[in-house]
C-alpha positions as CSV (number, residue, x, y, z in Angstrom):
1,D,21.4,-83.1,-29.2
2,L,23.0,-82.2,-32.0
3,E,23.9,-84.2,-35.1
4,T,28.1,-83.1,-33.7
5,S,27.4,-83.8,-30.1
6,S,29.5,-86.6,-28.6
7,P,27.5,-89.9,-27.8
8,S,27.7,-91.4,-24.7
9,P,25.5,-94.1,-24.5
10,I,24.7,-95.8,-21.3
11,S,23.6,-99.7,-22.4
12,Y,25.0,-102.4,-24.5
13,Y,22.5,-101.9,-27.5
14,G,23.2,-97.9,-27.7
15,R,27.1,-98.6,-27.5
16,A,26.6,-100.7,-30.2
17,K,24.8,-98.5,-33.0
18,L,27.6,-95.8,-31.8
19,A,30.5,-98.6,-32.8
20,S,28.4,-99.4,-36.0
21,E,28.3,-95.3,-36.7
22,N,32.3,-95.2,-36.0
23,T,33.0,-97.9,-38.7
24,V,30.9,-96.7,-41.3
25,L,33.3,-93.8,-40.5
26,A,36.3,-94.6,-40.1
27,A,35.4,-96.7,-43.9
28,G,35.9,-93.5,-45.8
29,I,33.1,-94.3,-48.0
30,E,30.2,-91.7,-49.4
31,H,27.6,-92.8,-46.6
32,A,24.9,-91.1,-45.1
33,I,23.9,-92.2,-40.8
34,V,20.6,-92.1,-39.8
35,R,19.4,-91.8,-35.6
36,T,16.2,-92.4,-35.3
37,M,14.0,-93.1,-31.9
38,I,10.8,-94.6,-31.0
39,L,9.8,-96.2,-34.1
40,Y,5.8,-97.3,-34.8
41,G,3.4,-98.2,-37.2
42,V,2.2,-101.2,-39.2
43,G,3.7,-103.5,-42.4
44,H,4.0,-106.6,-44.1
45,Q,5.7,-109.0,-41.7
46,V,6.7,-105.8,-39.5
47,G,7.5,-107.1,-35.2
48,P,5.5,-105.1,-32.9
49,N,6.0,-102.3,-31.3
50,F,5.0,-99.9,-28.4
51,A,2.0,-98.5,-30.5
52,T,0.9,-101.5,-31.0
53,W,1.7,-103.8,-28.5
54,L,-0.3,-100.6,-27.0
55,A,-3.1,-100.3,-29.3
56,Q,-3.7,-104.2,-28.8
57,K,-4.2,-104.2,-25.2
58,L,-6.3,-100.8,-24.4
59,S,-8.6,-102.6,-27.4
60,A,-8.9,-105.7,-25.3
61,G,-9.5,-103.0,-21.9
62,D,-6.1,-104.1,-20.5
63,P,-4.8,-102.2,-17.9
64,V,-1.7,-100.4,-18.6
65,Q,1.3,-99.2,-16.7
66,I,3.6,-96.5,-18.4
67,V,6.5,-94.6,-17.2
68,D,6.3,-90.4,-17.8
69,D,9.7,-90.2,-17.1
70,Q,11.1,-91.5,-20.7
71,F,10.9,-88.5,-23.6
72,G,11.8,-89.1,-26.8
73,H,10.2,-88.4,-30.1
74,P,8.5,-91.2,-31.2
75,T,8.7,-91.7,-34.8
76,L,6.3,-92.8,-37.8
77,V,7.6,-95.2,-39.9
78,D,6.4,-93.8,-42.9
79,D,8.1,-90.6,-42.0
80,L,11.4,-91.8,-41.5
81,A,10.8,-94.0,-45.0
82,L,10.3,-90.7,-46.8
83,A,13.1,-88.8,-45.0
84,I,15.4,-91.6,-46.3
85,R,14.1,-92.0,-49.7
86,R,14.5,-87.7,-49.2
87,I,18.3,-88.2,-48.3
88,A,19.2,-90.9,-50.8
89,E,17.0,-88.7,-53.6
90,L,18.8,-85.2,-52.4
91,R,22.5,-87.6,-53.0
92,K,23.2,-85.9,-48.7
93,D,26.0,-87.3,-46.9
94,G,26.7,-87.2,-43.3
95,C,24.8,-87.3,-39.8
96,Y,20.9,-87.1,-40.0
97,H,18.7,-87.0,-36.7
98,I,15.6,-88.5,-38.2
99,A,12.5,-88.5,-35.5
100,G,9.1,-87.9,-34.6
101,A,8.2,-83.3,-34.6
102,E,7.7,-83.7,-30.8
103,C,9.6,-84.9,-27.7
104,V,7.3,-86.4,-25.3
105,S,7.1,-88.9,-22.4
106,R,5.8,-92.2,-22.8
107,H,2.9,-91.5,-20.6
108,H,2.0,-88.9,-23.1
109,F,2.4,-90.6,-26.2
110,A,0.1,-93.4,-24.1
111,V,-2.8,-91.3,-23.2
112,Q,-2.8,-89.5,-26.7
113,L,-2.7,-92.9,-28.7
114,A,-6.1,-93.6,-26.5
115,R,-7.6,-90.1,-27.2
116,V,-7.4,-91.2,-31.2
117,F,-8.8,-94.5,-31.2
118,G,-11.3,-93.6,-28.1
119,F,-10.2,-95.9,-25.9
120,D,-10.3,-95.3,-22.1
121,Q,-7.4,-93.3,-21.4
122,N,-8.2,-94.2,-17.4
123,L,-6.9,-97.5,-18.2
124,I,-3.4,-96.4,-18.4
125,T,-1.7,-95.6,-14.9
126,R,1.7,-93.3,-14.8
127,I,5.1,-94.9,-13.0
128,K,8.2,-94.0,-13.1
129,T,11.0,-95.9,-14.9
130,S,13.0,-97.4,-11.6
131,D,9.5,-99.1,-10.8
132,L,10.5,-101.0,-13.8
133,H,13.5,-102.3,-12.7
134,Q,15.1,-103.1,-16.3
135,K,17.7,-104.4,-16.3
136,A,19.1,-102.7,-19.4
137,P,19.4,-98.7,-18.0
138,R,17.4,-96.8,-20.0
139,P,18.1,-92.9,-21.3
140,L,15.3,-90.4,-19.4
141,N,15.8,-88.3,-22.3
142,S,16.7,-89.2,-25.6
143,S,15.5,-85.7,-27.5
144,F,17.4,-84.6,-30.5
145,N,18.0,-81.4,-32.5
146,L,16.2,-81.6,-35.5
147,E,17.2,-78.5,-37.3
148,K,19.6,-80.0,-39.7
149,S,17.2,-82.3,-41.1
150,R,14.5,-79.3,-41.2
151,H,16.7,-77.1,-42.8
152,K,19.2,-79.9,-45.1
153,L,16.2,-81.7,-46.5
154,G,13.1,-79.5,-46.1
155,I,11.5,-82.0,-44.3
156,E,9.6,-81.8,-41.2
157,L,8.4,-85.4,-39.8
158,S,4.7,-85.3,-38.1
159,G,4.0,-84.6,-35.1
160,V,2.3,-86.8,-32.2
161,E,-1.7,-86.1,-33.1
162,K,-1.1,-86.8,-36.5
163,G,1.2,-89.7,-37.0
164,L,-1.3,-91.1,-34.9
165,T,-3.9,-90.7,-37.3
166,V,-1.8,-92.3,-39.5
167,F,-1.3,-94.9,-37.4
168,K,-4.5,-95.7,-36.7
169,E,-5.8,-96.0,-40.0
170,Q,-3.4,-98.0,-40.9
171,F,-3.7,-100.3,-37.8
172,Q,-7.6,-100.3,-38.2
173,S,-6.8,-101.8,-42.0
174,S,-3.8,-104.5,-40.9
175,H,-6.7,-105.5,-38.5
176,L,-9.6,-106.1,-40.4
């Protein structure tokens, strides 16, 4: 999706985010809207996220079931913060997709996390989204076109391996 594509959220959460964007647009004020997804990282008073949950489970030797049919851009929070800072420094306005450089399945991300950390990849079982019987619908493909951010901001966010390498150092430091 491009920033100019018409969003069509399938859940209440997605509709709430779109309503917030529309409120900002309707206000007629200077603005920059940042769309991101699948945030992971560690920090002071940062709640759990997919990567921290997964690292804790796998480090304990607990098996996990991870969907292989949901795709998106895992985004290291450090990268998101730097991109937002860049938007502010350049005084850019408009809408920007700020997300990790690669679009991968949740399962692929989980396997890569296990590899980077040295955890047993056999603890990860593939499942389908339909196996979860979740109340709220989830989009299967949330991919972003990142060209505007690359071109207008001159940024390239981390891919999965680089982001997970940084995350591993932070995670291990925070759990000493």
